[in-house]
LUMTIBA-5511 format. One line per 5 residues: number of its first residue (from 1); for each residue x negated, z, y negated of N, C-alpha, C, CB. Coordinates in nm, 3 decimals, padded with zeros to 5 digits. Glycine has a CB too. Example, Ala and Ser with C-alpha at 12.3 -4.5 7.8 and 13.67 -1.06 7.14 Angstrom:
<timis>
1) -01.319,00.780,00.569,-01.230,00.780,00.450,-01.320,00.780,00.330,-01.131,00.905,00.447  -01.285,00.708,00.225,-01.367,00.714,00.106,-01.290,00.787,-00.003,-01.408,00.572,00.060
</timis>
This chain:
<timis>
1) -04.275,-01.286,-04.983,-04.412,-01.367,-05.013,-04.480,-01.360,-04.886,-04.511,-01.303,-05.135  -04.505,-01.265,-04.821,-04.581,-01.236,-04.669,-04.520,-01.376,-04.583,-04.518,-01.053,-04.578  -04.397,-01.391,-04.575,-04.344,-01.505,-04.485,-04.377,-01.623,-04.528,-04.207,-01.510,-04.469  -04.383,-01.652,-04.649,-04.414,-01.800,-04.702,-04.561,-01.816,-04.684,-04.371,-01.828,-04.867  -04.651,-01.735,-04.685,-04.808,-01.728,-04.654,-04.819,-01.760,-04.502,-04.880,-01.570,-04.688
6) -04.756,-01.675,-04.438,-04.757,-01.674,-04.300,-04.731,-01.816,-04.266,-04.656,-01.576,-04.240  -04.619,-01.868,-04.312,-04.574,-02.024,-04.288,-04.665,-02.118,-04.309,-04.468,-02.069,-04.369  -04.712,-02.105,-04.441,-04.820,-02.203,-04.470,-04.945,-02.199,-04.395,-04.856,-02.193,-04.601  -04.992,-02.066,-04.349,-05.106,-02.048,-04.269,-05.083,-02.113,-04.147,-05.140,-01.911,-04.249  -04.973,-02.089,-04.074,-04.927,-02.157,-03.948,-04.956,-02.298,-03.941,-04.784,-02.141,-03.930
11) -04.900,-02.365,-04.068,-04.893,-02.528,-04.070,-05.036,-02.566,-04.092,-04.792,-02.597,-04.197  -05.080,-02.482,-04.187,-05.240,-02.554,-04.246,-05.337,-02.516,-04.160,-05.301,-02.503,-04.403  -05.347,-02.382,-04.081,-05.434,-02.375,-03.965,-05.410,-02.383,-03.826,-05.486,-02.279,-03.971  -05.279,-02.373,-03.811,-05.239,-02.388,-03.670,-05.261,-02.255,-03.573,-05.321,-02.509,-03.613  -05.251,-02.263,-03.457,-05.234,-02.159,-03.361,-05.398,-02.131,-03.295,-05.112,-02.214,-03.241
16) -05.455,-02.247,-03.261,-05.576,-02.230,-03.224,-05.710,-02.207,-03.289,-05.583,-02.308,-03.171  -05.823,-02.149,-03.249,-05.905,-02.128,-03.316,-06.047,-02.146,-03.237,-05.873,-02.014,-03.371  -06.149,-02.167,-03.297,-06.281,-02.192,-03.211,-06.371,-02.097,-03.287,-06.345,-02.361,-03.208  -06.470,-02.017,-03.215,-06.548,-01.947,-03.244,-06.686,-02.005,-03.191,-06.506,-01.828,-03.208  -06.788,-02.004,-03.284,-06.943,-02.052,-03.266,-07.039,-01.958,-03.316,-06.975,-02.184,-03.340
21) -07.155,-01.946,-03.252,-07.243,-01.856,-03.303,-07.323,-01.949,-03.406,-07.332,-01.783,-03.187  -07.339,-01.897,-03.510,-07.388,-01.968,-03.618,-07.534,-01.952,-03.667,-07.307,-01.939,-03.718  -07.577,-01.801,-03.599,-07.706,-01.762,-03.642,-07.732,-01.636,-03.568,-07.716,-01.746,-03.795  -07.859,-01.600,-03.571,-07.930,-01.484,-03.520,-08.048,-01.409,-03.560,-07.956,-01.510,-03.420  -08.048,-01.306,-03.592,-08.155,-01.221,-03.646,-08.220,-01.118,-03.542,-08.097,-01.144,-03.765
26) -08.318,-01.074,-03.569,-08.344,-00.959,-03.500,-08.262,-00.845,-03.491,-08.444,-00.921,-03.537  -08.159,-00.828,-03.577,-08.054,-00.728,-03.587,-07.896,-00.763,-03.572,-08.073,-00.673,-03.715  -07.889,-00.903,-03.576,-07.738,-00.948,-03.575,-07.726,-01.081,-03.523,-07.672,-00.948,-03.717  -07.606,-01.095,-03.450,-07.576,-01.242,-03.410,-07.451,-01.287,-03.508,-07.530,-01.254,-03.235  -07.453,-01.370,-03.569,-07.345,-01.447,-03.672,-07.260,-01.530,-03.611,-07.406,-01.535,-03.778
31) -07.125,-01.528,-03.636,-07.027,-01.612,-03.571,-06.933,-01.652,-03.675,-06.956,-01.542,-03.455  -06.873,-01.778,-03.650,-06.779,-01.853,-03.737,-06.634,-01.857,-03.670,-06.836,-02.004,-03.761  -06.525,-01.820,-03.712,-06.414,-01.845,-03.637,-06.361,-01.951,-03.742,-06.317,-01.709,-03.598  -06.303,-02.063,-03.685,-06.233,-02.200,-03.781,-06.137,-02.224,-03.702,-06.320,-02.350,-03.811  -06.038,-02.313,-03.772,-05.925,-02.358,-03.718,-05.941,-02.476,-03.633,-05.836,-02.381,-03.816
36) -05.905,-02.513,-03.533,-05.910,-02.624,-03.428,-05.838,-02.709,-03.479,-05.866,-02.599,-03.293  -05.749,-02.708,-03.572,-05.645,-02.796,-03.632,-05.724,-02.882,-03.735,-05.519,-02.710,-03.703  -05.769,-02.805,-03.844,-05.839,-02.886,-03.958,-05.976,-02.827,-03.992,-05.749,-02.887,-04.093  -06.029,-02.769,-03.891,-06.162,-02.709,-03.905,-06.196,-02.621,-04.033,-06.258,-02.819,-03.901  -06.100,-02.555,-04.087,-06.140,-02.460,-04.174,-06.204,-02.331,-04.131,-06.038,-02.433,-04.242
41) -06.280,-02.288,-04.189,-06.342,-02.161,-04.140,-06.253,-02.050,-04.183,-06.489,-02.139,-04.195  -06.194,-01.961,-04.117,-06.121,-01.837,-04.142,-06.171,-01.724,-04.177,-06.062,-01.806,-04.055  -06.287,-01.694,-04.080,-06.374,-01.594,-04.135,-06.498,-01.581,-04.050,-06.301,-01.461,-04.147  -06.608,-01.531,-04.096,-06.731,-01.498,-04.046,-06.741,-01.373,-04.023,-06.827,-01.533,-04.118  -06.810,-01.324,-03.896,-06.843,-01.181,-03.871,-06.996,-01.173,-03.793,-06.716,-01.113,-03.773
46) -07.054,-01.058,-03.814,-07.179,-01.035,-03.762,-07.164,-00.933,-03.668,-07.276,-01.004,-03.860  -07.234,-00.943,-03.565,-07.235,-00.824,-03.456,-07.372,-00.755,-03.431,-07.187,-00.880,-03.314  -07.393,-00.631,-03.472,-07.532,-00.563,-03.463,-07.559,-00.558,-03.301,-07.533,-00.398,-03.538  -07.698,-00.607,-03.269,-07.736,-00.609,-03.150,-07.726,-00.464,-03.058,-07.866,-00.662,-03.164  -07.784,-00.372,-03.144,-07.785,-00.235,-03.061,-07.674,-00.157,-03.068,-07.889,-00.145,-03.098
51) -07.589,-00.137,-03.177,-07.479,-00.064,-03.193,-07.351,-00.141,-03.140,-07.470,-00.027,-03.334  -07.337,-00.270,-03.202,-07.228,-00.331,-03.154,-07.146,-00.345,-03.279,-07.162,-00.257,-03.038  -07.174,-00.256,-03.389,-07.100,-00.274,-03.513,-07.072,-00.420,-03.558,-07.174,-00.206,-03.620  -06.952,-00.432,-03.618,-06.907,-00.583,-03.642,-06.884,-00.555,-03.816,-06.736,-00.641,-03.534  -06.952,-00.654,-03.881,-06.914,-00.676,-04.025,-06.833,-00.821,-04.043,-07.055,-00.674,-04.119
56) -06.742,-00.798,-04.110,-06.657,-00.923,-04.139,-06.664,-00.972,-04.289,-06.504,-00.892,-04.105  -06.677,-01.105,-04.307,-06.681,-01.165,-04.435,-06.571,-01.274,-04.442,-06.820,-01.222,-04.463  -06.505,-01.277,-04.557,-06.395,-01.354,-04.573,-06.442,-01.501,-04.629,-06.296,-01.277,-04.667  -06.374,-01.602,-04.577,-06.403,-01.739,-04.644,-06.352,-01.752,-04.784,-06.340,-01.852,-04.563  -06.435,-01.746,-04.872,-06.399,-01.756,-05.016,-06.298,-01.888,-05.013,-06.543,-01.775,-05.122
61) -06.327,-01.998,-04.982,-06.248,-02.104,-05.025,-06.106,-02.093,-04.953,-06.322,-02.239,-04.996  -06.109,-02.048,-04.850,-05.963,-02.049,-04.808,-05.875,-01.928,-04.878,-05.958,-02.034,-04.643  -05.946,-01.807,-04.917,-05.891,-01.715,-05.008,-05.867,-01.773,-05.131,-05.970,-01.606,-05.025  -05.944,-01.861,-05.196,-05.913,-01.908,-05.310,-05.790,-02.005,-05.306,-06.028,-01.964,-05.362  -05.768,-02.089,-05.190,-05.688,-02.164,-05.166,-05.541,-02.101,-05.176,-05.728,-02.217,-05.054
66) -05.514,-01.992,-05.094,-05.421,-01.918,-05.080,-05.366,-01.870,-05.217,-05.461,-01.824,-04.995  -05.475,-01.815,-05.272,-05.468,-01.735,-05.413,-05.393,-01.808,-05.523,-05.617,-01.707,-05.471  -05.461,-01.939,-05.518,-05.412,-02.007,-05.626,-05.267,-02.080,-05.574,-05.528,-02.111,-05.681  -05.251,-02.113,-05.465,-05.135,-02.186,-05.428,-05.024,-02.073,-05.442,-05.147,-02.255,-05.276  -05.035,-01.943,-05.419,-04.952,-01.851,-05.414,-04.927,-01.749,-05.536,-04.986,-01.794,-05.309
71) -05.021,-01.808,-05.644,-05.050,-01.708,-05.748,-05.069,-01.559,-05.714,-04.947,-01.715,-05.838  -05.163,-01.540,-05.648,-05.224,-01.407,-05.587,-05.335,-01.379,-05.648,-05.256,-01.407,-05.443  -05.372,-01.252,-05.642,-05.498,-01.220,-05.699,-05.599,-01.246,-05.557,-05.497,-01.049,-05.770  -05.735,-01.250,-05.550,-05.820,-01.276,-05.439,-05.799,-01.164,-05.335,-05.968,-01.288,-05.485  -05.788,-01.064,-05.362,-05.782,-00.925,-05.282,-05.663,-00.945,-05.188,-05.759,-00.783,-05.384
76) -05.551,-00.978,-05.245,-05.400,-00.993,-05.214,-05.422,-01.124,-05.119,-05.287,-01.017,-05.365  -05.482,-01.222,-05.144,-05.476,-01.352,-05.064,-05.570,-01.324,-04.933,-05.534,-01.488,-05.159  -05.663,-01.249,-04.964,-05.778,-01.233,-04.836,-05.683,-01.111,-04.743,-05.977,-01.158,-04.905  -05.617,-01.032,-04.801,-05.551,-00.939,-04.725,-05.436,-00.995,-04.639,-05.505,-00.837,-04.812  -05.372,-01.094,-04.702,-05.286,-01.189,-04.628,-05.338,-01.243,-04.518,-05.246,-01.292,-04.702
81) -05.440,-01.319,-04.545,-05.509,-01.410,-04.434,-05.555,-01.312,-04.348,-05.632,-01.510,-04.482  -05.593,-01.203,-04.345,-05.659,-01.093,-04.244,-05.552,-01.050,-04.165,-05.729,-00.961,-04.315  -05.427,-01.037,-04.241,-05.317,-00.979,-04.148,-05.248,-01.083,-04.091,-05.216,-00.890,-04.216  -05.239,-01.207,-04.110,-05.199,-01.323,-04.052,-05.285,-01.345,-03.944,-05.196,-01.432,-04.140  -05.407,-01.346,-03.928,-05.499,-01.377,-03.845,-05.491,-01.260,-03.725,-05.633,-01.389,-03.924
86) -05.488,-01.149,-03.773,-05.468,-01.026,-03.671,-05.335,-01.025,-03.598,-05.477,-00.887,-03.748  -05.223,-01.065,-03.675,-05.088,-01.086,-03.592,-05.101,-01.189,-03.514,-04.965,-01.111,-03.669  -05.152,-01.311,-03.548,-05.148,-01.419,-03.485,-05.223,-01.407,-03.346,-05.198,-01.518,-03.572  -05.345,-01.345,-03.348,-05.421,-01.347,-03.227,-05.438,-01.182,-03.167,-05.572,-01.422,-03.265  -05.354,-01.106,-03.204,-05.330,-00.974,-03.135,-05.457,-00.904,-03.158,-05.294,-00.984,-02.974
91) -05.506,-00.878,-03.288,-05.637,-00.805,-03.322,-05.572,-00.685,-03.373,-05.744,-00.881,-03.433  -05.609,-00.577,-03.300,-05.576,-00.435,-03.333,-05.694,-00.365,-03.407,-05.541,-00.355,-03.201  -05.808,-00.388,-03.340,-05.918,-00.312,-03.392,-06.032,-00.429,-03.400,-05.958,-00.176,-03.294  -06.110,-00.390,-03.511,-06.223,-00.491,-03.538,-06.315,-00.539,-03.419,-06.315,-00.431,-03.641  -06.336,-00.482,-03.314,-06.395,-00.497,-03.186,-06.316,-00.598,-03.120,-06.404,-00.370,-03.107
96) -06.198,-00.619,-03.136,-06.121,-00.728,-03.066,-06.175,-00.861,-03.113,-05.962,-00.720,-03.095  -06.234,-00.872,-03.219,-06.298,-01.015,-03.242,-06.390,-01.065,-03.124,-06.391,-01.013,-03.376  -06.438,-00.943,-03.058,-06.549,-01.001,-02.936,-06.456,-01.085,-02.839,-06.635,-00.860,-02.832  -06.348,-01.062,-02.823,-06.278,-01.179,-02.737,-06.280,-01.301,-02.751,-06.166,-01.174,-02.732  -06.344,-01.339,-02.875,-06.344,-01.494,-02.915,-06.498,-01.542,-02.890,-06.295,-01.520,-03.089
101) -06.595,-01.451,-02.888,-06.738,-01.486,-02.833,-06.744,-01.499,-02.677,-06.843,-01.370,-02.875  -06.796,-01.610,-02.677,-06.816,-01.673,-02.535,-06.970,-01.632,-02.482,-06.799,-01.852,-02.546
</timis>
């Protein structure tokens, strides 16, 4: 199953991503990472100004697409997307997401 989902994500989202800042508060900067190929949002994350802590949010639309297409529960779909993204972009720790921030 994992290979099929990864192959689908490779074709659907491609290899390249873009990260943009989508907002800022007095506590957090918010970013969105999306596919350069089809503009689908892959994930959203917030970075705390002082501590540098990162909170990650899934894209429910992408999760629902994968879950329904492969007959998975949303948690499994989200996990496969997360693992695919981490494998594809050499993300070992959450802080590695900062390499996308310009």
